[in-house]
C-alpha positions as a Markdown table, in Angstrom:
| # | Residue | x | y | z |
|---|---|---|---|---|
| 1 | Met | 113.5 | 116.0 | 121.7 |
| 2 | Ile | 110.6 | 117.1 | 124.2 |
| 3 | Lys | 108.1 | 119.2 | 122.8 |
| 4 | Asn | 104.9 | 121.0 | 125.0 |
| 5 | Leu | 102.2 | 120.5 | 122.6 |
| 6 | Phe | 99.7 | 121.6 | 125.8 |
| 7 | Lys | 101.0 | 124.7 | 126.6 |
| 8 | Gly | 102.4 | 123.8 | 130.1 |
| 9 | Arg | 99.9 | 121.6 | 131.2 |
| 10 | Arg | 101.6 | 118.4 | 129.8 |
| 11 | Val | 105.1 | 117.2 | 128.5 |
| 12 | Ile | 104.4 | 115.0 | 125.7 |
| 13 | Ile | 107.9 | 113.2 | 124.3 |
| 14 | Met | 108.3 | 113.3 | 120.5 |
| 15 | Arg | 106.7 | 109.7 | 118.8 |
| 16 | Thr | 107.3 | 108.7 | 115.3 |
| 17 | Met | 104.7 | 106.6 | 114.1 |
| 18 | Lys | 105.8 | 104.2 | 111.0 |
| 19 | Leu | 103.1 | 102.3 | 109.1 |
| 20 | Thr | 104.0 | 100.0 | 106.1 |
| 21 | Asn | 103.2 | 101.6 | 102.6 |
| 22 | Tyr | 101.7 | 99.2 | 100.2 |
| 23 | Ser | 100.6 | 98.3 | 96.9 |
| 24 | Leu | 98.2 | 95.8 | 95.7 |
| 25 | Ser | 97.8 | 94.4 | 92.7 |
| 26 | Glu | 96.1 | 91.1 | 90.5 |
| 27 | Ser | 99.7 | 90.3 | 88.7 |
| 28 | Gly | 103.1 | 91.4 | 88.8 |
| 29 | Tyr | 104.9 | 93.7 | 89.8 |
| 30 | Asp | 104.6 | 97.0 | 87.9 |
| 31 | Gly | 105.8 | 100.5 | 89.3 |
| 32 | Leu | 108.3 | 99.0 | 91.6 |
| 33 | Thr | 111.3 | 100.5 | 89.9 |
| 34 | Glu | 109.4 | 104.0 | 90.4 |
| 35 | Ile | 108.7 | 103.0 | 94.0 |
| 36 | Leu | 112.3 | 101.7 | 94.8 |
| 37 | Lys | 113.6 | 104.9 | 93.5 |
| 38 | Gly | 111.4 | 107.2 | 95.5 |
| 39 | Tyr | 112.9 | 105.7 | 98.3 |
| 40 | Lys | 116.5 | 106.2 | 96.7 |
| 41 | Tyr | 117.3 | 102.6 | 96.7 |
| 42 | Asp | 119.8 | 101.4 | 94.0 |
| 43 | Ser | 120.6 | 97.9 | 94.9 |
| 44 | Val | 118.9 | 95.3 | 96.6 |
| 45 | Val | 118.5 | 91.1 | 97.6 |
| 46 | Leu | 116.3 | 88.6 | 97.4 |
| 47 | Val | 115.8 | 86.6 | 100.5 |
| 48 | Gly | 113.1 | 83.7 | 101.1 |
| 49 | Gly | 112.4 | 80.6 | 101.4 |
| 50 | Lys | 112.9 | 78.5 | 98.1 |
| 51 | Arg | 109.5 | 78.2 | 96.8 |
| 52 | Ala | 108.2 | 81.6 | 97.6 |
| 53 | Leu | 111.8 | 83.0 | 95.5 |
| 54 | Asn | 110.8 | 80.6 | 92.7 |
| 55 | Ala | 107.3 | 82.3 | 92.7 |
| 56 | Val | 108.3 | 85.8 | 92.4 |
| 57 | Ser | 111.8 | 86.3 | 91.6 |
| 58 | Ser | 111.1 | 86.1 | 88.3 |
| 59 | Lys | 108.2 | 88.4 | 88.1 |
| 60 | Ile | 110.5 | 90.6 | 90.5 |
| 61 | Arg | 113.7 | 90.6 | 87.8 |
| 62 | Lys | 111.4 | 91.1 | 84.8 |
| 63 | Glu | 110.3 | 94.6 | 86.2 |
| 64 | Leu | 113.9 | 95.6 | 87.7 |
| 65 | Glu | 115.6 | 94.2 | 83.9 |
| 66 | Asn | 115.6 | 97.7 | 82.3 |
| 67 | Ser | 116.6 | 99.7 | 85.3 |
| 68 | Asp | 119.7 | 100.6 | 87.0 |
| 69 | Ile | 118.7 | 98.6 | 90.0 |
| 70 | Asn | 121.3 | 96.2 | 90.8 |
| 71 | Ile | 119.9 | 92.8 | 92.1 |
| 72 | Asn | 122.8 | 91.5 | 94.5 |
| 73 | Gly | 121.4 | 88.2 | 94.7 |
| 74 | Glu | 119.0 | 85.4 | 96.1 |
| 75 | Phe | 119.4 | 83.5 | 99.4 |
| 76 | Ile | 117.2 | 81.1 | 100.6 |
| 77 | Tyr | 116.8 | 81.7 | 104.4 |
| 78 | Gly | 116.4 | 78.6 | 106.0 |
| 79 | Lys | 112.7 | 77.0 | 107.6 |
| 80 | Glu | 112.5 | 78.1 | 110.6 |
| 81 | Cys | 112.9 | 82.3 | 111.9 |
| 82 | Thr | 116.1 | 81.3 | 113.8 |
| 83 | Asp | 118.8 | 83.3 | 115.6 |
| 84 | Glu | 121.2 | 80.7 | 113.5 |
| 85 | Asn | 119.4 | 81.6 | 110.5 |
| 86 | Ile | 119.9 | 85.6 | 110.9 |
| 87 | Glu | 123.4 | 85.1 | 111.7 |
| 88 | Lys | 124.5 | 82.8 | 108.3 |
| 89 | Leu | 122.5 | 85.6 | 105.8 |
| 90 | Met | 124.2 | 88.3 | 107.9 |
| 91 | Glu | 127.8 | 87.1 | 106.8 |
| 92 | Lys | 127.0 | 87.0 | 103.6 |
| 93 | Asp | 128.8 | 90.6 | 101.5 |
| 94 | Glu | 125.8 | 90.4 | 98.9 |
| 95 | Ile | 123.4 | 90.9 | 101.7 |
| 96 | Lys | 125.7 | 93.6 | 103.6 |
| 97 | Asn | 126.4 | 96.0 | 100.5 |
| 98 | Ala | 122.7 | 96.2 | 99.4 |
| 99 | Asp | 120.6 | 99.2 | 100.1 |
| 100 | Val | 117.5 | 96.9 | 100.9 |
| 101 | Ile | 116.4 | 93.5 | 101.8 |
| 102 | Phe | 113.4 | 92.4 | 99.9 |
| 103 | Ala | 111.4 | 89.7 | 102.2 |
| 104 | Ile | 109.8 | 86.9 | 100.2 |
| 105 | Gly | 108.0 | 84.5 | 101.3 |
| 106 | Gly | 105.6 | 83.9 | 104.5 |
| 107 | Gly | 105.7 | 84.7 | 107.9 |
| 108 | Lys | 108.9 | 82.7 | 109.1 |
| 109 | Ser | 110.7 | 84.2 | 106.0 |
| 110 | Ile | 109.4 | 87.6 | 106.6 |
| 111 | Asp | 110.4 | 87.6 | 110.0 |
| 112 | Thr | 113.7 | 86.7 | 109.5 |
| 113 | Cys | 114.3 | 89.1 | 107.0 |
| 114 | Lys | 113.1 | 92.0 | 109.4 |
| 115 | Ala | 114.9 | 90.8 | 112.1 |
| 116 | Leu | 118.2 | 90.6 | 109.7 |
| 117 | Ala | 117.5 | 94.4 | 108.8 |
| 118 | Lys | 117.1 | 95.5 | 112.0 |
| 119 | Phe | 120.7 | 93.6 | 112.9 |
| 120 | Leu | 122.4 | 95.0 | 109.7 |
| 121 | Asn | 120.4 | 98.5 | 109.8 |
| 122 | Lys | 119.2 | 98.2 | 106.7 |
| 123 | Pro | 115.3 | 99.0 | 105.1 |
| 124 | Cys | 113.0 | 95.7 | 104.4 |
| 125 | Ile | 110.1 | 95.4 | 101.7 |
| 126 | Ser | 108.3 | 92.4 | 101.9 |
| 127 | Phe | 106.6 | 90.3 | 99.1 |
| 128 | Pro | 104.3 | 88.4 | 100.8 |
| 129 | Thr | 103.5 | 84.8 | 98.9 |
| 130 | Ile | 101.3 | 83.5 | 101.2 |
| 131 | Cys | 98.5 | 85.0 | 103.3 |
| 132 | Ser | 98.8 | 83.1 | 106.8 |
| 133 | Asn | 99.4 | 86.0 | 109.0 |
| 134 | Cys | 100.2 | 89.9 | 109.2 |
| 135 | Ser | 103.9 | 89.8 | 109.1 |
| 136 | Ser | 104.6 | 91.7 | 106.1 |
| 137 | Ser | 103.4 | 94.9 | 107.7 |
| 138 | Thr | 104.6 | 94.4 | 111.3 |
| 139 | Ser | 107.0 | 95.8 | 113.7 |
| 140 | Val | 107.8 | 92.5 | 115.2 |
| 141 | Ala | 109.7 | 88.9 | 114.5 |
| 142 | Val | 108.8 | 86.0 | 116.2 |
| 143 | Val | 111.9 | 84.2 | 116.6 |
| 144 | Tyr | 112.1 | 80.7 | 117.4 |
| 145 | Asn | 114.4 | 77.5 | 118.9 |
| 146 | Glu | 115.8 | 75.5 | 116.7 |
| 147 | Asp | 113.4 | 72.7 | 117.7 |
| 148 | Gly | 110.3 | 75.3 | 116.6 |
| 149 | Ser | 109.7 | 76.4 | 120.3 |
| 150 | Leu | 109.0 | 80.1 | 120.7 |
| 151 | Lys | 112.2 | 82.0 | 121.5 |
| 152 | Arg | 111.1 | 85.5 | 121.7 |
| 153 | Tyr | 109.3 | 88.6 | 120.0 |
| 154 | Glu | 112.1 | 90.6 | 118.7 |
| 155 | Thr | 110.9 | 94.3 | 118.1 |
| 156 | Val | 112.1 | 95.3 | 114.5 |
| 157 | Glu | 111.3 | 98.4 | 112.0 |
| 158 | Ala | 108.2 | 97.4 | 110.1 |
| 159 | Pro | 108.5 | 96.8 | 106.2 |
| 160 | Val | 109.1 | 100.3 | 104.5 |
| 161 | His | 106.7 | 98.8 | 101.6 |
| 162 | Asn | 104.3 | 95.6 | 101.4 |
| 163 | Phe | 104.4 | 94.2 | 97.6 |
| 164 | Ile | 100.8 | 92.5 | 97.8 |
| 165 | Glu | 100.2 | 90.6 | 94.6 |
| 166 | Ile | 97.5 | 88.3 | 94.4 |
| 167 | Glu | 98.0 | 85.7 | 91.9 |
| 168 | Thr | 101.3 | 84.5 | 93.6 |
| 169 | Ile | 98.8 | 84.2 | 96.8 |
| 170 | Val | 96.2 | 82.6 | 95.5 |
| 171 | Asn | 98.2 | 79.9 | 93.8 |
| 172 | Ala | 100.1 | 79.2 | 96.8 |
| 173 | Pro | 99.0 | 76.1 | 99.2 |
| 174 | Tyr | 95.3 | 76.5 | 100.5 |
| 175 | Glu | 96.1 | 75.9 | 103.6 |
| 176 | Tyr | 98.4 | 78.7 | 104.2 |
| 177 | Phe | 95.1 | 80.8 | 103.4 |
| 178 | Trp | 92.7 | 78.8 | 105.7 |
| 179 | Ala | 94.9 | 79.2 | 108.4 |
| 180 | Gly | 95.5 | 83.1 | 108.1 |
| 181 | Ile | 91.5 | 83.4 | 108.5 |
| 182 | Gly | 92.4 | 81.8 | 111.8 |
| 183 | Asp | 95.2 | 83.9 | 113.1 |
| 184 | Gly | 93.6 | 86.7 | 111.6 |
| 185 | Leu | 90.1 | 86.4 | 113.5 |
| 186 | Ser | 92.2 | 86.5 | 116.8 |
| 187 | Lys | 93.3 | 90.7 | 116.3 |
| 188 | Gln | 89.8 | 92.0 | 117.2 |
| 189 | Ser | 88.8 | 90.0 | 119.7 |
| 190 | Glu | 92.8 | 89.8 | 121.6 |
| 191 | Val | 93.4 | 93.9 | 121.3 |
| 192 | Leu | 89.3 | 94.5 | 122.5 |
| 193 | Phe | 90.1 | 92.3 | 125.5 |
| 194 | Ser | 93.5 | 93.4 | 126.1 |
| 195 | Ser | 93.1 | 96.9 | 125.9 |
| 196 | Arg | 89.7 | 96.9 | 128.0 |
| 197 | Gly | 90.0 | 99.3 | 130.8 |
| 198 | Glu | 93.1 | 100.9 | 129.8 |
| 199 | Asp | 93.7 | 104.7 | 129.6 |
| 200 | Leu | 94.2 | 104.7 | 126.4 |
| 201 | Asp | 96.4 | 107.5 | 124.4 |
| 202 | Tyr | 96.1 | 108.7 | 120.8 |
| 203 | Ile | 97.8 | 105.6 | 118.9 |
| 204 | Ala | 96.5 | 103.3 | 120.8 |
| 205 | Lys | 92.9 | 104.9 | 120.0 |
| 206 | Met | 93.4 | 104.8 | 116.5 |
| 207 | Gly | 94.8 | 101.3 | 116.3 |
| 208 | Ile | 91.6 | 99.8 | 118.2 |
| 209 | Ser | 89.5 | 101.9 | 115.8 |
| 210 | Ile | 91.2 | 99.5 | 113.3 |
| 211 | Ala | 90.9 | 96.3 | 115.0 |
| 212 | Lys | 87.3 | 97.0 | 115.3 |
| 213 | Ser | 87.3 | 96.7 | 111.3 |
| 214 | Cys | 88.7 | 93.1 | 111.1 |
| 215 | Asp | 86.1 | 90.6 | 112.2 |
| 216 | Tyr | 83.8 | 91.8 | 109.3 |
| 217 | Pro | 85.5 | 90.7 | 106.4 |
| 218 | Phe | 86.1 | 87.3 | 107.3 |
| 219 | Phe | 82.7 | 86.6 | 108.3 |
| 220 | Glu | 81.7 | 88.3 | 105.6 |
| 221 | Tyr | 84.0 | 86.9 | 103.1 |
| 222 | Gly | 85.9 | 84.3 | 104.4 |
| 223 | Glu | 83.8 | 81.4 | 103.4 |
| 224 | Lys | 83.5 | 82.9 | 99.5 |
| 225 | Ala | 86.9 | 83.6 | 99.7 |
| 226 | Leu | 88.0 | 79.8 | 100.6 |
| 227 | Glu | 86.0 | 78.7 | 98.0 |
| 228 | Asp | 87.0 | 80.9 | 95.9 |
| 229 | Phe | 90.6 | 79.8 | 96.4 |
| 230 | Lys | 90.7 | 76.6 | 96.3 |
| 231 | Asn | 89.7 | 77.4 | 92.2 |
| 232 | Asn | 92.5 | 79.7 | 92.2 |
| 233 | Lys | 90.0 | 82.4 | 91.4 |
| 234 | Ile | 91.0 | 86.0 | 92.1 |
| 235 | Thr | 88.0 | 87.4 | 93.7 |
| 236 | Arg | 86.7 | 90.3 | 95.7 |
| 237 | Ala | 86.3 | 87.8 | 98.7 |
| 238 | Val | 89.9 | 86.7 | 98.1 |
| 239 | Thr | 91.2 | 90.0 | 98.0 |
| 240 | Glu | 89.3 | 91.6 | 101.2 |
| 241 | Ile | 90.7 | 88.6 | 102.8 |
| 242 | Val | 94.1 | 89.2 | 101.8 |
| 243 | Ile | 94.0 | 92.9 | 102.9 |
| 244 | Asp | 92.4 | 92.5 | 106.0 |
| 245 | Ile | 95.2 | 89.9 | 106.9 |
| 246 | Cys | 98.3 | 91.7 | 105.1 |
| 247 | Ile | 96.9 | 95.6 | 106.0 |
| 248 | Asn | 94.1 | 95.7 | 108.6 |
| 249 | Thr | 95.8 | 93.4 | 111.2 |
| 250 | Gly | 99.0 | 94.2 | 110.9 |
| 251 | Tyr | 98.5 | 98.3 | 111.3 |
| 252 | Thr | 96.8 | 97.3 | 114.0 |
| 253 | Ser | 99.2 | 95.1 | 115.6 |
| 254 | Asn | 101.8 | 98.4 | 115.2 |
| 255 | Leu | 99.5 | 100.7 | 116.7 |
| 256 | Thr | 98.8 | 98.2 | 120.0 |
| 257 | Asp | 102.4 | 97.6 | 120.4 |
| 258 | Gln | 104.3 | 100.3 | 122.1 |
| 259 | Glu | 106.9 | 100.7 | 124.7 |
| 260 | Asp | 104.3 | 101.8 | 127.3 |
| 261 | Tyr | 101.9 | 99.4 | 126.4 |
| 262 | Tyr | 100.9 | 95.9 | 124.7 |
| 263 | Tyr | 97.9 | 95.1 | 123.2 |
| 264 | Asn | 98.3 | 93.5 | 120.2 |
| 265 | Ser | 97.4 | 89.9 | 121.1 |
| 266 | Ser | 96.4 | 88.4 | 124.2 |
| 267 | Leu | 95.2 | 84.8 | 125.4 |
| 268 | Ala | 94.5 | 82.9 | 121.9 |
| 269 | His | 98.4 | 83.8 | 121.0 |
| 270 | Ala | 99.6 | 82.5 | 124.6 |
| 271 | Phe | 98.0 | 79.6 | 123.9 |
| 272 | Tyr | 99.5 | 79.1 | 120.6 |
| 273 | Asn | 102.6 | 80.1 | 121.9 |
| 274 | Ala | 102.8 | 78.0 | 125.0 |
| 275 | Ser | 101.4 | 74.8 | 122.8 |
| 276 | Thr | 104.9 | 74.7 | 120.6 |
| 277 | Ser | 106.1 | 73.2 | 123.7 |
| 278 | Val | 104.0 | 70.4 | 123.2 |
| 279 | Lys | 105.7 | 67.2 | 121.1 |
| 280 | Arg | 102.5 | 65.8 | 119.2 |
| 281 | Glu | 102.2 | 63.8 | 115.9 |
| 282 | Gly | 100.9 | 66.2 | 113.3 |
| 283 | Thr | 101.8 | 69.6 | 111.8 |
| 284 | Tyr | 99.9 | 72.7 | 113.0 |
| 285 | Leu | 99.7 | 76.1 | 111.5 |
| 286 | His | 100.1 | 79.0 | 113.7 |
| 287 | Gly | 96.5 | 80.6 | 112.5 |
| 288 | Gln | 95.2 | 77.2 | 112.7 |
| 289 | Val | 96.3 | 76.7 | 116.4 |
| 290 | Val | 95.2 | 80.6 | 117.3 |
| 291 | Ser | 91.8 | 80.1 | 115.8 |
| 292 | Phe | 91.3 | 77.4 | 118.8 |
| 293 | Gly | 92.9 | 80.0 | 121.4 |
| 294 | Thr | 90.2 | 82.8 | 120.2 |
| 295 | Leu | 87.5 | 80.4 | 121.4 |
| 296 | Val | 89.7 | 79.9 | 124.6 |
| 297 | Leu | 89.6 | 83.5 | 124.8 |
| 298 | Lys | 86.1 | 84.3 | 124.5 |
| 299 | Ala | 85.1 | 81.4 | 127.2 |
| 300 | Tyr | 87.7 | 83.5 | 129.5 |
| 301 | Asp | 85.9 | 86.4 | 129.0 |
| 302 | Glu | 82.9 | 84.3 | 129.7 |
| 303 | Asp | 81.6 | 85.6 | 126.1 |
| 304 | Ser | 78.7 | 82.9 | 125.8 |
| 305 | Lys | 77.9 | 84.6 | 122.9 |
| 306 | Gly | 80.9 | 85.3 | 120.8 |
| 307 | Leu | 82.3 | 81.7 | 122.3 |
| 308 | Glu | 79.3 | 80.2 | 120.1 |
| 309 | Lys | 79.3 | 82.7 | 117.2 |
| 310 | Phe | 82.9 | 82.2 | 116.4 |
| 311 | Ala | 83.3 | 78.6 | 117.2 |
| 312 | Lys | 80.2 | 77.7 | 114.7 |
| 313 | Phe | 82.1 | 79.6 | 111.9 |
| 314 | Asn | 85.6 | 78.0 | 113.0 |
| 315 | Lys | 83.4 | 74.4 | 112.1 |
| 316 | Lys | 81.8 | 76.0 | 109.0 |
| 317 | Leu | 85.5 | 76.9 | 107.6 |
| 318 | Ser | 87.0 | 73.4 | 109.3 |
| 319 | Leu | 88.9 | 75.4 | 111.8 |
| 320 | Pro | 89.6 | 74.0 | 114.9 |
| 321 | Val | 87.0 | 73.6 | 117.5 |
| 322 | Thr | 88.6 | 71.0 | 120.1 |
| 323 | Leu | 91.8 | 70.6 | 121.4 |
| 324 | Ser | 91.9 | 66.9 | 119.3 |
| 325 | Asp | 91.9 | 69.0 | 116.2 |
| 326 | Ile | 95.3 | 70.6 | 117.4 |
| 327 | Gly | 96.8 | 67.1 | 118.1 |
| 328 | Leu | 96.2 | 68.2 | 122.0 |
| 329 | Lys | 94.8 | 67.1 | 125.2 |
| 330 | Ile | 93.4 | 68.5 | 128.4 |
| 331 | Glu | 96.5 | 66.5 | 130.2 |
| 332 | Asp | 99.0 | 68.9 | 128.2 |
| 333 | Leu | 97.7 | 72.0 | 130.1 |
| 334 | Asp | 100.3 | 70.6 | 132.7 |
| 335 | Ile | 102.8 | 71.0 | 129.9 |
| 336 | Met | 101.9 | 74.5 | 128.7 |
| 337 | Met | 100.6 | 76.5 | 131.6 |
| 338 | Pro | 104.1 | 77.4 | 133.1 |
| 339 | Lys | 104.8 | 78.2 | 129.5 |
| 340 | Val | 101.5 | 80.3 | 129.2 |
| 341 | Val | 102.2 | 82.6 | 132.5 |
| 342 | Ala | 105.7 | 83.3 | 130.9 |
| 343 | Thr | 104.4 | 84.9 | 127.7 |
| 344 | Gln | 104.4 | 88.5 | 126.8 |
| 345 | Glu | 100.4 | 88.3 | 126.7 |
| 346 | Trp | 100.4 | 86.9 | 130.0 |
| 347 | Gln | 103.2 | 88.7 | 131.7 |
| 348 | Val | 101.7 | 92.4 | 130.5 |
| 349 | Ser | 98.0 | 91.4 | 131.9 |
| 350 | Lys | 99.2 | 88.7 | 134.7 |
| 351 | Asp | 97.5 | 90.9 | 137.4 |
| 352 | Lys | 94.1 | 90.9 | 135.7 |
| 353 | Leu | 94.6 | 86.9 | 134.8 |
| 354 | Ser | 93.6 | 83.8 | 136.6 |
| 355 | Glu | 95.7 | 80.5 | 135.8 |
| 356 | Asp | 92.7 | 78.5 | 137.2 |
| 357 | Lys | 89.9 | 80.4 | 135.4 |
| 358 | Phe | 92.5 | 79.8 | 131.8 |
| 359 | Ile | 92.3 | 76.4 | 132.5 |
| 360 | Glu | 88.8 | 76.5 | 133.0 |
| 361 | Ala | 88.2 | 78.3 | 129.7 |
| 362 | Val | 90.3 | 75.7 | 127.7 |
| 363 | Lys | 87.9 | 72.8 | 129.0 |
| 364 | Lys | 84.8 | 75.4 | 128.7 |
| 365 | Ala | 85.7 | 76.0 | 124.8 |
| 366 | Asp | 87.0 | 71.9 | 124.3 |
| 367 | Glu | 83.5 | 71.0 | 125.7 |
| 368 | Phe | 81.9 | 73.8 | 123.7 |
| 369 | Gly | 83.3 | 72.5 | 120.5 |
| 370 | Lys | 82.5 | 69.2 | 121.1 |
| 371 | Thr | 79.4 | 69.8 | 120.9 |
| 372 | Leu | 78.9 | 71.3 | 117.4 |
| 373 | Lys | 77.7 | 68.9 | 114.5 |
């Protein structure tokens, strides 16, 4: 359907933006029944990680026990968002027959459920149990190969609703919240870098406006939030960080990732995506690696003040500031660079980017990190 919104001067194809509704609670899911009725959902199915289901399944069941909403069952999604795990879940009759899929857990679990919902033509509602990234509100699923390397980005519908319960998040393992700050810190820098000089439409401008609000909570509340999190305290600092990661960066992602343009992520995520192809000892979380990728972006952009600010903040929070902090060496760039230039982030901006400059930026970020005490 086409509507002329400017009286003959310009024709705009109708576009519909869907941003995830959200509910925030300190403990429990009070009001869940009424919200589900508002969406006209009569049956649900719970899909998530084993630990995540153990954390919130009883809370969900308690809220729905006196309602006429049926819980079809519970299923563990696996350990990675892979096509194989998605296909196994697609065969479950309990999932096929549910009105809505409850996506429970962290990014890989929620991404699995979002892709599952897409292929089964169903809606999805997210219940993040850790705060490691913005997947609980975004319209993309990151799909991996069985060996843990990146396979593709799958465009999906964003969850129709996001139930954010601080009690569960603050009692989850510390490292996920810590890495979530590292991932979230990339959003404003990547969006502003990738959209610079572009002819922006009204949707992109809205996304960029929200992006400009993403850095402040991390720098203002990040250190205090980590201290409170270690003590399992529900505080304003923790809540500010949770909302920034789950909502602000999520909304930014959806508004800056459109059919005609992609400003959602850039060199920090290109660095992370390529790093998944390097076999090395240790386990490094997504946001942990992305946080060093943001330093690479600052170095590439020749933003010396930004590099210093972000590197010192990373150091203060014990986030990576050198390649060795994430198990990498300069020599690994030989393996990584073909993967870097193949990423979506690189391809959408390849006319503006230089491989040699990227390599130098990695070296510069690494050397700067080594100078910090």
